[in-house]
N, C-alpha and C positions, 0 to 999 in steps of 0.2 A: 310631264314623264314619271314615267313610269320607275318606283324605288325598286326595283331590282332590275336584272341582269342576268337574262340566261343563256347555256351556254351547249353544247352538246360537244364529249368526248367520248369517241365509239357512241355506244348505247345509254353511255351515261348521262343525266342532265348536272348542268352546275348552272345552281341558281345560289346566283350572289348578294345581297344586300348593298343595296344606293343611294339608302339616307342619310346624305350626308355623315360628317363626318363619325359619329358618335352611331351610327344606323339606329335611331329612339323607334322605334312600337311607335307607329304613327298609323290613326284609319286608314291611309293612302298606302301605307306597309302590310295592311291584314289582307286588303282587298288585291293586294297585288299578289301576294303569295298565293291568296285563296284559290284567287283563279289561274295562278301558273299551276298548282297539285293538279287539277282537272288535267290540262294539257298533258305533263308531264306523264301523267299514271297514263295517258293513252297513247305516248308515245317515244316512251325511254323501259331502259330497264333498270333504274335504279338512279339514285338522285344523291348529289352533294349539296350542304349548305353553309354557303360561305359567310363569312364579312371581310371586313379591315382588319389590316397591321394593325391601327390600334387598338379599335373596339372592334373586337363583331358586333357587340350588340352592349349598349348602357341599360334598356330597357323599356320601358316604357316610354311614351314624350313627353312628358309632362307639365311641360310649356306649352302645346298644346290643347292639351285634357283637361288642364285644370278647368278652363273656363268654359267648359259641357254644363248645362245641365243635366238632372237625373233624368230622364228621358233618355237624351243621347247618350251620355255615358253609359248607359243601361245596356240600350243598342252596339254601343264600341264593344263595352266586357260582353254580350253574350257573342256576339260575333268572332270576338278573339280567341275564347274558352273555346268555340265550334272549330275554329280551325285549325289550336294548336291539338285537338281531339284528332281530325283528321290527321294533321300530322304523325299523330303516335298513330294512329292505326293505319297507315297509309299500309298499303299492300306491296310495293317495291321496297328495296332496299332503301335505306335513308343513312347517310355518315358526317356528321356535322365537323369541318375544317376549322377552326377556329386559331387564330395566328395572336390575337388582341383579346384584352379585356371582354369578360362574358357577365354580365352583373344581371341582377335581380331580371328582370325579362331577357334578359340575354342569355343568360344561366337557364331559363325557363324553355325556349327555342332548343337549345341543347337539350334537356330534356328528352324532348319530344322527339327525340331520333335513335336510328336504333343500338350506333357508333360514336365516340366521340376523340377525332385528332387533334391535339395540337399539341402547339410548338414548344422547343424545347426552352424558347425565351419565359421567362418570370413573369407571366403576365398573373389576371387575378378573376380569379371565378368567385361566381356566392348568391346567393339569396339575401338582401337586407331588408327586404320588403317591414320585420316586426319590428325597425327602425323608423320608419318611416310612420309608423301606428293604423297597416293595414296587412293583413294575412298573406300568407303566398296561395297564388290560386290553388284551389281542390286540386285539379287535376296535378298541378306542378306534385305537391305535396303527397300526391299519392304516388307518382312516376319517384321522383325521387326516394322514396324509401323503399317502391321496390330495385332500385339501382344500387345502393347504396348498404342498405338494411334500417332496421327501425329506429333504431339508438341511434345509429350516425345522421338518422336524415331527422330526428329529434333535435338534437345536439344542432345541428348549422339551421335548423326551423328556428329556434331559441336565439341561437348567438344573434343571426341577423348578422352575421363577419361575413368578410369576403375571407378569399384564403390563395395559395399559391400555386400555379399548377403542379408541383412539384408534389403538393398536399391532396392536390385535388388528384392525383394520378397514385399515393398510396392508398388511398378511401375508393377505386371504382370508378369513382365520380369523370376519370379521364382514361379511356382504355389505351392510348398510343397517346407519345409524342416522339418529336421531330421535329428538324432544324426549317425554319420557316418555309425556307424558299422547296419544303418535301412535303410540308404537309396537306397541301392541296392535291397533290398529284395521289399520295401515297392513299388519299380518302378514296380519289375517282376507282383505283386498283380495288380498294376492298371494298364497294359496292356493286364493280364489273366482277369478282371471286365471290357474291355473294348470287350474283345476278344467275350468274352458271347454272347453278345449281337446280336453277328452274323453280320460275315465279308463282307455277301453282302451289307447287310444295311450299315454299317459302313462303307465301300468302297463308296457307295451312298453320305452319308454324307459327308467325306470327300472330294469326287468330286467333288462337287459342294462348298464346304470350299474356295478350294486350285485352281480353274480352272480358275479365273479372275491373278489372278499374274501370271501361268501356262500362259497364252495366253498372255500377255504383257512383260513377260520374253522371248518367244520364237519367238515374233514378234520385239523385241528391240538387242535380247542377243548381236549380230554379230559389233553392234556401240557402245554399251556400252562394251563389254568388251573391245575392241581395245580403247577403251578412257582409261580403267583402265589400259593396257598394253602401251599406249606412255605417262602416269604419272609411270611408271613403269623402263621407261627405257632413261625417259630423266634423261640428266648429271646429276643435282644434287643432284633427289631421288634416285641415282644409290651409292652417295655416301651415302648420311640416309644409304642405306637398308645394304649396307657393312656395316658403324657403327654400326648401329645396329645386323647386324649378327655375330656381334663379342660377341656379351656380350650377345646372345642367349646360 
């Protein structure tokens, strides 16, 4: 069963996460989104990424990943970061519609889109990786600072605290907020508006905007991803992750 649902609204593809109530980022979800990006690129003019109303996404599927050996986890981690890079550099306009909590990897998914539209309900967003003993992925670290600024980004990364959507809007992490029943449609309208500008021009502007982070990631990805995996597989962090996986 696919972990995503794709619907077309005019020339905009709406991709909805469909991996249980928490939309945890599993190996299957990564594979399904990776394949979907190729399909959407060829058949749509823009994309909206949606999750659930309780959880947009809770982040990594700890319960499913904690049992992987280093070789399998390395494969998953490289695939995950490649799909996030593909989403971040996606040639079409992308808008994230966030109606539920978007924490850890869920926040990372949202960062990878061009815009983030969220509910007016006070859900939470943030990057708590440091509290689990692992760094925020290198790519997400760079993109966060690009969006909210170096100082604010560092404070988020160091604290590992979640924040309410109202706080996230104030710091620029969220672009717009609407009533829950309007978020998806507003996101579709934004993607459609951007697509009217012409995909060739939009793609060129986006390439200029993303090329430096892409270059830095591709240059340093091996060492940075290995540093993440060293933390992940250290004995004390394995204990923390196993405890956290039991709470998910």
